[in-house]
N, C-alpha and C positions, 0 to 999 in steps of 0.2 A: 392152291387157289383159296384166297381168303373169303370168309363169309361175307365181308363187306362188299367185295367186288361182285359176288353172286347176287346179293341183295340189290345193288345198284343196277345190275343188268336186268333183274326181274322188274324193277320199277320202270326202266326204259321199255321193256317188252310190253308191260301193261299199257303204257301210253301208245305204243305202236299199234297194238291190237285195237284200242279205242279209236285211233285215227283210221284204221282200215274199216272198222264197222261204220264209222261216220261217212267215209267216202263211198262205200257200197250202197248206202241209203240215199245217195244223191240220184237225181234223174239220170237215166242211162242214155238219153237221147243225143248226147253230144260226144264226139270222139275224144275231146280233151278230158272229159270226166273219165272216160274209159282208159285213156293213157295214164292219167293221174292214179287211177285205181291200180293199174299194173305196177307203177313205180312204188306205191305204198305197199302193195303185196310183196314185191321183191324185197323191200327193206324189212318187212315184218317176218317173212320166211327166213331170211338170213339171220336176223336177230334171234328168232326162236331156236333154230338149230344150234347156234353158237351159245345161247343161254343153256340149252340142254347139255352141251359139251362142258360148260363151266360147272353145272350142277354135278355131272358125273365125275369130273376131276375132284370137286369138293368132297364127294362121297368116296373118293379113293378108287374109282373105277378107271382102268386103262382104256383109253379111247383114242382112235386116230383122228386126224384133223378134218376129214371130209364129211359132208352131210349124210351120205348113205350110211357110213359106219356109225355116226353119232345117233341117227334116228333108229337104226337097228339095235344099238346098244341101249338106248333110252327105252325102247319097247321091251327088250329083254330084262331090264332092271325095273320095270313097272312105272316108269316116269310118264309114259304116254300109252294110250290105247290106240286103236284104229290104225294099225301098221299099214293096212292097205290104203287108207285115206292119206296117210303121211307120204306113202310112196307116190300116190297120185299128185299130191302137192309138190313133191320134189320134181316129178316129171313136168308139171305145169311151170314150175320155176325155171326149169331148163328151157322150155319153150319161149319164155320171155327174154331169154338171154341173147336171142338172135338180133343182130344189128338192124335188120330190115324186116319189119312185120307189116303185112298188108292190112288194109282196113277190115277185110273179112276175118282175118286171123285175130285182129284186135278184138273184134266183136265176140268171137268164140272164147278167147282167153278171158275177157272181161266177164262173160257169163259163167265160166268155170270158177273164177275168183269169187264172184257173188255167191255161188253155190257152196264153195268150200270155206268161206270166211268163218262160219260158226265152229269149225274144227279148231281154230286158233283159240277162241274163247273157252271152249269146252276143255281143251288140253291144258290151258293156263289154270282154269279153275281146279282141275284134277291135280295139277302140280301143287296148288295151295293145300290140298288135303294130304298129298303124299310126302311132301317135305315142308311141313308147317313151320319148322324152326327157321326157315328162310323168309317167312312172311310175318314173323312176330314183330310187333312194334318195338322200336328202339334197338334194332338188331345191330 
């Protein structure tokens, strides 16, 4: 995995996290905002674990393709903290994958996403400290 690809992915991840933070600060009174929040969450979660996978590969760590293994390996290698929160985020992502979600479930999922959104920013900021060479200007 080239450093350039990892840096590009990190740039996209930062934008996705910013978009998620933006959408969770919208008024929660309309189901379309809640549905949009779920979609942005799904994209951000997928991009985050795939970014972790790229970083692990860049660092020479063997990792399988799925999010469970990547998250566990990222935690074991000190890239992320809060393994319980990341496990809960993964469970939340699994809930959003169902084709049919009732309005009550949408409300509950949306509330959980709002609650867990800071984990993305916190983990991203910790990545900046733990692999600073990937965040240097002109990488």
